Every structure is written in structure tokens, then in C-alpha cells.
N, C-alpha and C positions, 0 to 999 in steps of 0.2 A: 115817649121815647123808650126804645128798647135798651136796657142797661145790661143785658146779658153779654158777657164777654164772647168774642168770636175769633175764629182763626181759620185759615185755609191750610190744608195739608196736601202737598203735591208729591206724588211718589208713594205707592202703596205696596211696597214689598213688606216683608215681615216687620221691619223697623217702623216704616211709615204707618202701617196698620196699627201697631202698638201705640204709637204716638196719638193718632186720631182717636183711638179707643180711650186713651187716658184723658184726652180733652172732653170727650163725651161723658166720661165718668164724673168729671168735675163740673158738669153743667154748661159747658161751652156750646155755642152754635158753631158747628163744624161743617165747612165746605171741603169736599175732597175731589181730587182729580187724579186719574192714572191713565196711562196710554192704553192699558187693557181695562176697559170699564168694569168688567165683572169682578175685579178685585175689590171694588167698593161695595159689593152687594151686602155683605154682612154689616158693614158700617151704616149703610143706608137703612137697613132694617132696625138699627139702633137709634136712628134719628139724624144721621148725617145727610147733608145735601150733596148730591152728585152733580157737579158742574158739567154742562154739555161740552165744554171745551176749556183749554187751559187759560185762555184770555179771560173768560168769565170767572174761572176759579180765582185768578189773581185779583180781578176787579172786585170780588165779593168782600174782601177784608183787607184792612191795612197790614195785618200781621200774616205773613206767608211762611210756612215751614216747608223747606225743601229736603226731601229724603230720597236722594237719587244715587246712582252708582258712582258717579264722579262728576267733575265740573264740565267735562265735554257733554255729558248727558244733560246738565243744567242748561247749557247754551242751546242745545237742540230742543229741549222741552220748552224753554221760555221764549224762543224766537217768535212764535205767533202772538206772544203777549207783550212784546216790547212797548207797544203804544200805551199800555195801561200800567206800566211799572212805576210811573212817577208817584211819589208819595207812599210807596210801599216799603215795609221793612222785610227783607228777605233773610230769614234765619237759615243759613245754608249748613245743613248737617250732613251733607254729602262728603265722602272721604276723598281727599286728594292731597297734593303737595302744598306746602306753605306758599310757594311762588304762584301757584295757580289760584290759591285763595286770595292773594293780593291782587292778581289780575282781575279776578271776578268782582272784587269789591270796587275796583275802578270802573269796570264795565257797568255795574249797577248804578254807581254814582253818575256816570255819563247819561243815564236814562232816568235820572231823578229819584232813584231808589237808594236805599242804604242796606248794606249787608252786615249782618252779624255772623261771623264764622263760628261754627260749633264742632266739637269733637266728642261724640258720645262714647263713654267708656264701658258701657254695659251691653249685654245682648238684649234682644227684644223682650224677653220674658221679664226683665227687670225694669223696663220702662214704667215710670209712674210710682216707683217704690221710694221710700224715704232715703235709703242709703245709696241710691244710684247717683251718678255724677256726670256732668258734661263740662268740658272746657269751652270758654267763649272768649272771643276777642273782636274788637271793633269799637265804634264810638261808645264811650262810657254812658252818656246820657240815654242812648237808645237801649243799651243793656238794662239800665235801671228802670226805664219806662216799661219794659216788658218782662221784668224779672219774675213777676207772679206767674205769667204764662210759661216762662221757661222752667220754673220749678214744678210745673205740672208734668213736664217731660221727664225730668229727673229731679229728685228731691234736693240735690245739691248742685249749685252752679259755681264754677270756678272761673272767675273773670281774670284774664291774663294780660289785658292791656289794649291800647288803641290799635296796634298793628294787627291787621286782619289775618296775618299769617301765623300768629302765635298759637292760636287754638289748634290749627292744623298741625303745627310743629309738635305740640304736646301730645296730640293724638298719635302721630307717627312715632314719637319716642316710645310710647306704650306699645305700639304695634310691632316695632322692631324687636322688642323684648318678648312680646307674646308669641309671635310666629316663630322666632328662633327657638324659644323654649318648647313650643308645641312640636316643632320639627325634631328637637332632641328627644321628646317623649316618643314620637313615632319611631325614631331610630332605636330607642331602648326596647320598644316592643318587638321590632323586627329582630333585634339581636336575641331577645329572650325566646321568641318563637323558633328561631333557628337552632336554639339549644334545647328545644322540647318543653319550654315553659310558656305560660299564657300571660295575657295582660292582667288577668286577675291575680296571678302569682306574684307580680311585681308592683301592683298598684300601691300597696302600703309603703313599700320602699321608695317609690317615686314621689308619693305625697310627702314623706318625711324629708327626702332630699330637697324638694321644692320649698318646703317649710324652713329649711336652713338658710335660704338665700337672703331674706330681709336683713338678717344680722350682718351678712357680708356687704350688702349694699350700703348700709349705714357706716360700717367700719371703714370701707374704702372711700366713701364720699368725704369724710372728714380729712383723710390723708391727702386725697386729691386736691381738696380746697387749699391745703397747706403746701402743695407742691412736693409732697413726700412720696417718692417712688423707690426708696432704697429697699434693698433686699433683707431688711431686718426681720420681717415676718414671713414672707414667702419669696421665692426666687423663680425667675422665669425659666431657668434651666430645669428645675424640678417640675414646673408646669409642662415644659416641653416633653419631658420623659413621660408624664402622665397622659398627655393627649396622644402621644405615639402609642402607648399601651392600649388606649381606647381604639385607635385606628387599627392596630394589629389584631386586636380581639375581634373586631368586626370583619376584617379581612379573612381571618381564620374561619369565621362562621359562614362565610360565603354570602354576606349581605352587601348591599350597595354601600360604598364608603364615601360618596360625594360629600356628605355633611361632615363626618369626622376628618376627612382629608382637608376640607376647607378650614376647619378650626386649626388643624396642625400647621397649615400653610401660614396662618396669621402668627402663630407662635414662632414658626421658623423665621419669619420676617424680623421679629424682635431679636432672635438669636443672632441672625446675620448682621443686624445693626449694632451688635456689641452689648446687648442688655442682659446677658445671661445671669449676671449677679444682681440685677435689679428686680423689683416687684413686678408681678404680671400686670399690674395697673399701668406700667409704662407703655403697654400696648395701645392705650388711648391715644398717645401722641402719634404713634405710627398709623393708627386708623384715620387720623385727621389728614394724612397725606393724600392729595387728590389722585384719583385713579379713574380710568374710563368706567363709568357707571353702566350697569345693565339697564336696558329700557324695556 
């Protein structure tokens, strides 16, 4: 009997290639498939097996890692393999919404497979490193059965519960913070360059500013848990003045103000709701008001 652990990796973008490479580094038998076969060339040279089609890739191993653009891509990719899904564990590391993760888990179960939803929190170059991490949710016994393999992908595995949408939710919570922060950084550079400065001129200031945020996160988390939104530490009215100064500075510099205007609009909503004397954290309650979401 061959006791070598084995895995199939479907989707060979930078992330999928990094995952397949990490499994090869750990001595796994790795079967790979990608819609563009040439993306597997370097992995095949290292010992991976290139499946001729997606159905044979799925059939090759019980554990199947999916690294695709989104869940629509998953359905399209796995459609030719539906007849061989039974008995497979699909570790779906594709990015999408919690609701789509739940629907995909049901889709897999109806075909005799089980889905573990995953949300990888690191870029491809950190795959396989001890400090990297991934959120997981889905059946606990399946997660435990495959924990060793999952720890090849990232050194830490953060299991969040049976609900298949929870890992996707945690991932998207991180992404809303990441992309909003990065957009703020791009805005800061645009403002700097409009004033004759460069990204290099402000990078240290940007790093120090970002480094101050963890303290604020923890401080406000404790108050929010206690339902404390009083203006004893900060006041929305002062925050409103500050974000308007940011907006006007960008306007004066002649740069696009879509982002700072959006931030100012959120603060203005709080002011109009009568929270001028409350903490800026009271905006959380306002942000929970349903609005027409962008699609």
C-alpha cells in the first residue's frame, strides 16, 4: 500500500501554485488541474501529476483543494466532474460571500461531497510558512481529519464552527479593513504627489500611522462590548471636523475626492442622526442600517 499523503489542487493562479508547491515540499503526491494547462508546467517538473481533465483530477484523491476566483468559477469548473464528487472533501479556498459559501456547501452535499470553507489571510509568498493562517468552517470532524494537510497550506488553522459561511465571513471582515486601508494609502500618496512629495517621502509616516491602529481597535472593542458610545473620550462632532479638513485638503490639491467624500458622508449621517456629542464608535449602529448594496 502507498502511505504517501495525497491531494488534488484545482486552480493554479499564484495562490494555487503556491499551495501545490507547499504540498510537494512536504512530500505529498500532488495532482493538479487548471483550465490553462501550461500553468502546471513548473509543478509537473517538480513531480506533480497533471490530470488530463477536471473529472480525473477530482477522482484522483479524496482531498481536493479549490483555489478559484469565486464560487461561480467553482460551479463552472466542477460541472464536468459532478459524477465523481461523491466521497470527496472539497476545501474551498475561493473568495466569495458567506451566503454563497453556504449554498456551495449544500450543492456539494447534494452530490455526496463535503465542503470545508476556507479564507486564507496571507499572500501567495507566505503560503507554507509557520505564521501564516487560514480561517475554516464546516463539519468539525472533517476539519480534524484533514488538519495535517491544512497546516501544510498555512501553519495556523483557525476553525470557526460548523456553519460553512463563517470562514468566508471572517475573511471578508479582514478584506473590508484591508482594502479600505489600502485605498486610504493610495489617497494619501495622491495627495502627497499633488503637493510635490513622493511615496518614499511619506512611507515612514504612513507606517507609523498604521501602527497606531491596533491600540485603537482594542480600546474601542472593549467599549463597544459594554455598549459604551458616550463622548467622554472622543466626539463625533470633532471627528466630523477632522474628516471635512481631510476632504477640503484633497479638494484644494485637485485630486479625486470620492473616498474622503464617502467617509465624510458617513460622519454626516451620524451628525444628522443627533450623535454629535457621542463617540465616533456610534457610527457602527448607523452602518448597520440596511441600504441598497453595490453589486
